Structure formats: structure tokens, C-alpha cells
A tleap script that builds the chain and sets N, CA, C and O, in Angstrom:
source leaprc.protein.ff14SB
mol = sequence {
  NMET ALA ILE ASP SER GLY GLN PHE LYS ASN
  LEU VAL SER GLY GLN VAL VAL SER GLU VAL
  THR TYR ALA VAL ASP GLU TYR LEU MET LEU
  LEU PHE THR TYR SER PRO TYR LEU LYS LEU
  ASP PRO HIE SER LYS ASP ALA LEU PHE ALA
  GLY LEU ARG GLN ARG ILE GLU ASP ASP PHE
  GLY SER ARG LEU GLN LEU SER TYR ILE SER
  ALA PHE TYR ILE ALA GLN LYS CCYS
}
set mol.1.N position { 0.763 -0.847 0.333 }
set mol.1.CA position { -0.113 0.294 0.132 }
set mol.1.C position { 0.647 1.850 0.309 }
set mol.1.O position { 1.358 2.439 1.123 }
set mol.2.N position { 0.012 2.078 -0.982 }
set mol.2.CA position { 0.928 3.627 -0.644 }
set mol.2.C position { 2.021 3.879 0.876 }
set mol.2.O position { 3.150 4.284 1.151 }
set mol.3.N position { 1.067 3.450 1.400 }
set mol.3.CA position { 0.945 3.888 2.544 }
set mol.3.C position { 1.962 3.503 3.772 }
set mol.3.O position { 2.169 4.050 4.855 }
set mol.4.N position { 2.337 2.702 3.346 }
set mol.4.CA position { 3.765 1.867 4.062 }
set mol.4.C position { 4.601 2.193 3.025 }
set mol.4.O position { 5.808 2.141 3.260 }
set mol.5.N position { 4.384 2.385 2.379 }
set mol.5.CA position { 5.823 3.230 1.528 }
set mol.5.C position { 6.780 4.136 2.265 }
set mol.5.O position { 7.274 5.007 1.549 }
set mol.6.N position { 7.001 4.134 3.013 }
set mol.6.CA position { 6.973 5.838 3.644 }
set mol.6.C position { 6.592 7.518 3.010 }
set mol.6.O position { 6.403 8.504 3.723 }
set mol.7.N position { 6.544 7.474 1.171 }
set mol.7.CA position { 6.228 7.620 1.007 }
set mol.7.C position { 5.408 9.572 0.772 }
set mol.7.O position { 5.665 10.739 0.477 }
set mol.8.N position { 4.228 8.510 1.238 }
set mol.8.CA position { 3.375 8.992 1.681 }
set mol.8.C position { 2.185 9.491 2.368 }
set mol.8.O position { 1.635 8.394 2.471 }
set mol.9.N position { 1.609 10.061 2.754 }
set mol.9.CA position { 0.719 10.455 4.380 }
set mol.9.C position { -0.621 11.371 3.991 }
set mol.9.O position { -1.153 11.994 3.072 }
set mol.10.N position { -0.734 11.055 5.117 }
set mol.10.CA position { -2.789 11.696 4.965 }
set mol.10.C position { -3.864 10.826 4.314 }
set mol.10.O position { -4.948 11.284 3.952 }
set mol.11.N position { -3.412 9.212 4.150 }
set mol.11.CA position { -4.208 9.311 2.960 }
set mol.11.C position { -5.991 9.549 3.529 }
set mol.11.O position { -6.552 9.744 4.607 }
set mol.12.N position { -6.353 9.409 2.241 }
set mol.12.CA position { -7.917 9.581 2.676 }
set mol.12.C position { -8.443 8.951 1.532 }
set mol.12.O position { -8.014 9.428 0.482 }
set mol.13.N position { -9.517 7.708 1.380 }
set mol.13.CA position { -9.874 7.193 0.741 }
set mol.13.C position { -11.387 7.193 0.731 }
set mol.13.O position { -12.047 7.676 1.651 }
set mol.14.N position { -11.982 6.552 -0.500 }
set mol.14.CA position { -13.561 6.660 -0.393 }
set mol.14.C position { -14.016 5.945 -1.351 }
set mol.14.O position { -13.247 5.240 -2.004 }
set mol.15.N position { -15.487 5.997 -1.640 }
set mol.15.CA position { -16.176 5.368 -2.786 }
set mol.15.C position { -17.406 6.231 -2.955 }
set mol.15.O position { -18.076 6.599 -1.990 }
set mol.16.N position { -17.805 6.683 -4.759 }
set mol.16.CA position { -19.375 7.225 -4.804 }
set mol.16.C position { -19.886 6.563 -5.514 }
set mol.16.O position { -19.366 6.309 -6.600 }
set mol.17.N position { -20.758 6.191 -5.246 }
set mol.17.CA position { -22.201 5.259 -5.792 }
set mol.17.C position { -23.101 5.778 -6.923 }
set mol.17.O position { -23.837 6.704 -6.584 }
set mol.18.N position { -23.207 5.299 -8.421 }
set mol.18.CA position { -23.507 6.408 -9.115 }
set mol.18.C position { -25.246 5.101 -9.314 }
set mol.18.O position { -25.072 3.909 -9.061 }
set mol.19.N position { -26.116 5.402 -9.582 }
set mol.19.CA position { -26.999 4.931 -10.378 }
set mol.19.C position { -27.434 5.349 -11.684 }
set mol.19.O position { -27.884 6.489 -11.797 }
set mol.20.N position { -27.402 4.982 -12.172 }
set mol.20.CA position { -27.895 5.473 -14.311 }
set mol.20.C position { -28.678 3.706 -14.666 }
set mol.20.O position { -28.392 2.535 -14.416 }
set mol.21.N position { -30.058 4.665 -15.563 }
set mol.21.CA position { -31.170 4.031 -16.386 }
set mol.21.C position { -31.059 4.127 -17.952 }
set mol.21.O position { -31.552 4.957 -18.715 }
set mol.22.N position { -30.385 3.198 -18.167 }
set mol.22.CA position { -30.338 3.142 -19.825 }
set mol.22.C position { -31.713 2.561 -20.165 }
set mol.22.O position { -32.367 1.742 -19.519 }
set mol.23.N position { -32.044 3.243 -21.474 }
set mol.23.CA position { -33.436 2.494 -22.645 }
set mol.23.C position { -31.994 2.060 -23.680 }
set mol.23.O position { -30.985 2.730 -23.898 }
set mol.24.N position { -32.434 0.470 -24.259 }
set mol.24.CA position { -32.279 -0.305 -23.970 }
set mol.24.C position { -31.444 0.073 -25.123 }
set mol.24.O position { -30.368 -0.522 -25.057 }
set mol.25.N position { -31.594 1.328 -26.815 }
set mol.25.CA position { -30.614 1.648 -27.150 }
set mol.25.C position { -29.397 2.033 -26.951 }
set mol.25.O position { -28.519 1.795 -27.781 }
set mol.26.N position { -29.110 2.837 -25.559 }
set mol.26.CA position { -28.263 3.459 -24.522 }
set mol.26.C position { -27.429 2.160 -24.437 }
set mol.26.O position { -26.471 1.966 -25.185 }
set mol.27.N position { -28.010 0.886 -23.075 }
set mol.27.CA position { -27.458 0.378 -23.222 }
set mol.27.C position { -26.431 -0.555 -24.486 }
set mol.27.O position { -25.204 -0.532 -24.573 }
set mol.28.N position { -27.008 -1.008 -25.000 }
set mol.28.CA position { -26.649 -1.615 -26.452 }
set mol.28.C position { -25.565 -0.610 -26.523 }
set mol.28.O position { -24.462 -0.773 -26.001 }
set mol.29.N position { -25.993 0.628 -27.313 }
set mol.29.CA position { -24.780 1.361 -27.218 }
set mol.29.C position { -23.277 1.280 -27.186 }
set mol.29.O position { -22.442 1.073 -28.066 }
set mol.30.N position { -23.136 1.692 -24.864 }
set mol.30.CA position { -22.465 1.239 -24.118 }
set mol.30.C position { -21.724 0.054 -24.040 }
set mol.30.O position { -20.652 0.145 -23.442 }
set mol.31.N position { -21.985 -0.862 -24.427 }
set mol.31.CA position { -21.890 -1.951 -24.486 }
set mol.31.C position { -20.978 -2.231 -26.250 }
set mol.31.O position { -19.899 -2.816 -26.342 }
set mol.32.N position { -21.737 -1.664 -27.421 }
set mol.32.CA position { -20.145 -1.254 -28.206 }
set mol.32.C position { -19.394 -0.985 -28.238 }
set mol.32.O position { -18.583 -1.398 -29.067 }
set mol.33.N position { -19.065 0.140 -27.113 }
set mol.33.CA position { -17.794 0.804 -26.889 }
set mol.33.C position { -16.330 -0.114 -26.041 }
set mol.33.O position { -15.151 0.199 -26.209 }
set mol.34.N position { -16.804 -1.216 -25.183 }
set mol.34.CA position { -15.929 -2.353 -24.601 }
set mol.34.C position { -15.497 -3.031 -25.059 }
set mol.34.O position { -16.584 -3.108 -25.632 }
set mol.35.N position { -14.843 -3.847 -25.549 }
set mol.35.CA position { -13.461 -4.614 -26.260 }
set mol.35.C position { -13.781 -6.156 -26.403 }
set mol.35.O position { -13.413 -7.058 -27.157 }
set mol.36.N position { -14.626 -6.038 -25.341 }
set mol.36.CA position { -14.580 -7.869 -25.557 }
set mol.36.C position { -15.554 -8.171 -26.676 }
set mol.36.O position { -15.679 -9.161 -27.398 }
set mol.37.N position { -16.424 -6.637 -26.579 }
set mol.37.CA position { -17.158 -7.061 -27.336 }
set mol.37.C position { -17.085 -6.262 -29.634 }
set mol.37.O position { -17.664 -6.466 -30.701 }
set mol.38.N position { -16.017 -5.434 -29.086 }
set mol.38.CA position { -15.328 -4.806 -30.543 }
set mol.38.C position { -14.779 -6.336 -30.864 }
set mol.38.O position { -15.155 -6.728 -31.968 }
set mol.39.N position { -14.288 -6.907 -30.418 }
set mol.39.CA position { -14.016 -8.206 -30.475 }
set mol.39.C position { -14.210 -9.080 -31.290 }
set mol.39.O position { -13.460 -9.679 -32.061 }
set mol.40.N position { -16.182 -9.174 -30.906 }
set mol.40.CA position { -16.183 -10.476 -31.745 }
set mol.40.C position { -16.852 -9.909 -33.125 }
set mol.40.O position { -17.125 -8.766 -33.490 }
set mol.41.N position { -17.030 -11.458 -33.864 }
set mol.41.CA position { -16.961 -11.030 -35.192 }
set mol.41.C position { -18.507 -10.717 -35.524 }
set mol.41.O position { -19.477 -10.992 -34.817 }
set mol.42.N position { -18.497 -10.130 -36.666 }
set mol.42.CA position { -19.467 -9.582 -37.097 }
set mol.42.C position { -21.592 -10.461 -36.866 }
set mol.42.O position { -22.665 -10.057 -36.418 }
set mol.43.N position { -21.167 -11.491 -37.384 }
set mol.43.CA position { -22.587 -12.488 -37.250 }
set mol.43.C position { -22.741 -12.647 -35.703 }
set mol.43.O position { -23.872 -12.388 -35.292 }
set mol.44.N position { -21.523 -13.146 -34.462 }
set mol.44.CA position { -22.196 -13.057 -33.869 }
set mol.44.C position { -22.562 -11.866 -32.849 }
set mol.44.O position { -23.603 -11.912 -32.194 }
set mol.45.N position { -21.506 -10.629 -32.731 }
set mol.45.CA position { -22.089 -9.713 -32.453 }
set mol.45.C position { -23.101 -9.451 -32.717 }
set mol.45.O position { -23.831 -9.389 -31.728 }
set mol.46.N position { -23.850 -9.120 -34.172 }
set mol.46.CA position { -25.119 -8.553 -34.503 }
set mol.46.C position { -26.292 -10.020 -34.000 }
set mol.46.O position { -27.482 -9.769 -34.189 }
set mol.47.N position { -26.016 -11.234 -33.491 }
set mol.47.CA position { -26.332 -12.086 -32.329 }
set mol.47.C position { -27.077 -11.944 -31.056 }
set mol.47.O position { -28.201 -12.092 -30.577 }
set mol.48.N position { -25.747 -11.543 -30.725 }
set mol.48.CA position { -25.606 -11.964 -29.047 }
set mol.48.C position { -26.404 -10.656 -28.885 }
set mol.48.O position { -27.264 -10.530 -28.013 }
set mol.49.N position { -26.036 -9.561 -29.882 }
set mol.49.CA position { -27.036 -7.624 -29.648 }
set mol.49.C position { -28.120 -7.347 -29.999 }
set mol.49.O position { -28.401 -6.149 -29.969 }
set mol.50.N position { -29.261 -8.403 -30.514 }
set mol.50.CA position { -30.161 -9.137 -31.084 }
set mol.50.C position { -30.520 -9.942 -29.685 }
set mol.50.O position { -31.296 -10.652 -30.325 }
set mol.51.N position { -30.579 -10.194 -29.032 }
set mol.51.CA position { -30.820 -12.117 -28.144 }
set mol.51.C position { -30.503 -10.969 -26.951 }
set mol.51.O position { -31.572 -10.785 -26.368 }
set mol.52.N position { -29.207 -9.934 -26.230 }
set mol.52.CA position { -30.228 -8.902 -25.748 }
set mol.52.C position { -30.959 -7.921 -25.370 }
set mol.52.O position { -31.210 -7.469 -24.253 }
set mol.53.N position { -31.522 -7.414 -27.193 }
set mol.53.CA position { -31.899 -6.516 -27.294 }
set mol.53.C position { -33.902 -6.702 -26.320 }
set mol.53.O position { -34.707 -5.998 -25.709 }
set mol.54.N position { -33.714 -8.301 -26.866 }
set mol.54.CA position { -34.994 -9.191 -26.889 }
set mol.54.C position { -35.358 -9.089 -25.270 }
set mol.54.O position { -36.232 -8.465 -24.667 }
set mol.55.N position { -34.365 -9.925 -24.863 }
set mol.55.CA position { -34.229 -9.798 -23.372 }
set mol.55.C position { -34.613 -8.304 -22.631 }
set mol.55.O position { -35.612 -8.231 -21.916 }
set mol.56.N position { -33.904 -7.353 -22.819 }
set mol.56.CA position { -34.490 -6.379 -22.598 }
set mol.56.C position { -35.952 -6.110 -22.702 }
set mol.56.O position { -36.893 -5.595 -22.099 }
set mol.57.N position { -35.726 -6.547 -23.463 }
set mol.57.CA position { -37.609 -4.986 -24.032 }
set mol.57.C position { -38.569 -5.954 -22.715 }
set mol.57.O position { -39.276 -5.501 -21.815 }
set mol.58.N position { -38.146 -7.849 -23.160 }
set mol.58.CA position { -39.123 -8.818 -22.738 }
set mol.58.C position { -39.640 -8.407 -21.053 }
set mol.58.O position { -40.657 -8.208 -20.390 }
set mol.59.N position { -38.239 -8.448 -20.946 }
set mol.59.CA position { -37.882 -8.594 -18.937 }
set mol.59.C position { -38.073 -7.499 -18.531 }
set mol.59.O position { -38.840 -7.358 -17.578 }
set mol.60.N position { -37.515 -6.510 -19.052 }
set mol.60.CA position { -36.344 -5.397 -18.081 }
set mol.60.C position { -37.953 -3.888 -18.612 }
set mol.60.O position { -37.797 -2.709 -18.294 }
set mol.61.N position { -38.986 -4.275 -19.225 }
set mol.61.CA position { -39.663 -2.943 -19.662 }
set mol.61.C position { -38.607 -2.352 -20.775 }
set mol.61.O position { -39.103 -1.233 -20.910 }
set mol.62.N position { -37.769 -2.367 -21.430 }
set mol.62.CA position { -36.982 -1.481 -22.349 }
set mol.62.C position { -35.828 -0.963 -21.471 }
set mol.62.O position { -34.937 -0.366 -22.075 }
set mol.63.N position { -35.699 -1.109 -20.051 }
set mol.63.CA position { -34.747 -0.247 -19.414 }
set mol.63.C position { -34.316 -1.375 -18.553 }
set mol.63.O position { -34.978 -2.289 -18.060 }
set mol.64.N position { -32.952 -1.078 -18.481 }
set mol.64.CA position { -31.785 -1.502 -17.543 }
set mol.64.C position { -31.473 -0.502 -16.342 }
set mol.64.O position { -31.474 0.596 -16.898 }
set mol.65.N position { -31.208 -0.300 -14.998 }
set mol.65.CA position { -31.014 0.682 -13.695 }
set mol.65.C position { -29.793 -0.023 -13.461 }
set mol.65.O position { -29.861 -0.922 -12.624 }
set mol.66.N position { -28.893 0.146 -13.913 }
set mol.66.CA position { -27.259 -0.298 -13.094 }
set mol.66.C position { -26.923 0.415 -12.425 }
set mol.66.O position { -26.934 1.603 -12.746 }
set mol.67.N position { -26.458 -0.021 -11.144 }
set mol.67.CA position { -25.384 0.871 -9.783 }
set mol.67.C position { -23.393 0.642 -10.418 }
set mol.67.O position { -23.009 -0.485 -10.731 }
set mol.68.N position { -22.659 1.566 -10.476 }
set mol.68.CA position { -21.520 1.377 -10.870 }
set mol.68.C position { -21.273 2.789 -8.820 }
set mol.68.O position { -21.926 3.714 -8.336 }
set mol.69.N position { -19.518 1.750 -8.287 }
set mol.69.CA position { -18.901 2.281 -7.654 }
set mol.69.C position { -17.516 2.244 -8.289 }
set mol.69.O position { -16.740 1.477 -8.859 }
set mol.70.N position { -17.695 4.052 -7.689 }
set mol.70.CA position { -16.151 4.825 -8.350 }
set mol.70.C position { -14.783 4.981 -6.803 }
set mol.70.O position { -14.326 6.037 -6.365 }
set mol.71.N position { -14.510 3.794 -6.398 }
set mol.71.CA position { -13.612 3.881 -5.248 }
set mol.71.C position { -12.564 4.628 -5.682 }
set mol.71.O position { -12.431 4.326 -6.867 }
set mol.72.N position { -11.491 5.687 -5.291 }
set mol.72.CA position { -9.936 6.704 -4.654 }
set mol.72.C position { -9.531 6.665 -3.430 }
set mol.72.O position { -9.990 6.441 -2.310 }
set mol.73.N position { -8.168 7.048 -4.125 }
set mol.73.CA position { -7.942 7.033 -2.828 }
set mol.73.C position { -6.267 8.373 -3.145 }
set mol.73.O position { -5.416 8.279 -4.030 }
set mol.74.N position { -6.373 9.380 -2.107 }
set mol.74.CA position { -5.828 10.448 -1.971 }
set mol.74.C position { -4.610 10.690 -0.907 }
set mol.74.O position { -4.651 11.122 0.245 }
set mol.75.N position { -3.321 10.183 -1.848 }
set mol.75.CA position { -2.988 11.063 -0.394 }
set mol.75.C position { -1.689 12.496 -0.760 }
set mol.75.O position { -1.330 13.185 -1.714 }
set mol.76.N position { -1.417 12.338 0.500 }
set mol.76.CA position { 0.179 13.772 0.847 }
set mol.76.C position { 1.380 13.348 0.432 }
set mol.76.O position { 1.807 12.776 1.436 }
set mol.77.N position { 2.155 13.263 -0.350 }
set mol.77.CA position { 3.144 12.930 -0.399 }
set mol.77.C position { 4.092 13.517 0.769 }
set mol.77.O position { 3.661 14.396 1.515 }
set mol.78.N position { 5.638 12.905 0.926 }
set mol.78.CA position { 5.403 13.296 2.033 }
set mol.78.C position { 7.085 14.436 1.403 }
set mol.78.O position { 7.578 15.276 2.156 }
savepdb mol mol.pdb
quit
């Protein structure tokens, strides 16, 4: 840990929780930016996204609510 190195002091840590609601198109557009989905061949990607769209529309009313947690650490250099 940085504080144990003797190079930093006054460590402060915390987290921020964010809740976001995505429409089905917004969520699928977000997935298009993630590396594992970018690497898929076009046929597999189209099939996956069609299945996801159907599932989100049928099971979640075309909207997904997701939570994100961002952690942070701030320390002063000695």
C-alpha cells in the first residue's frame, strides 16, 4: 500500500455510488464500446445484441437500472 512506503501521508479513501438508467438502445451502444464486444465477429455480435435487446425489452421493460461504484485514494506526498 502507498502509505506503507513512507512516501505518502494523510491517506483519504472513499467511494461514490452512481445509479444510471439506460434505455435499451443506450445500453447496447455502451456495450459497443467495450473491448470484449468489439472483438466479436460481426455475425456473433449481431446475434448477441439481438438477443440482449429482446431480453431487455421483454424482462425489463426496455430499461435497465445499473449501479456503479467508483473508489478513490488520495494521499499527500511526504
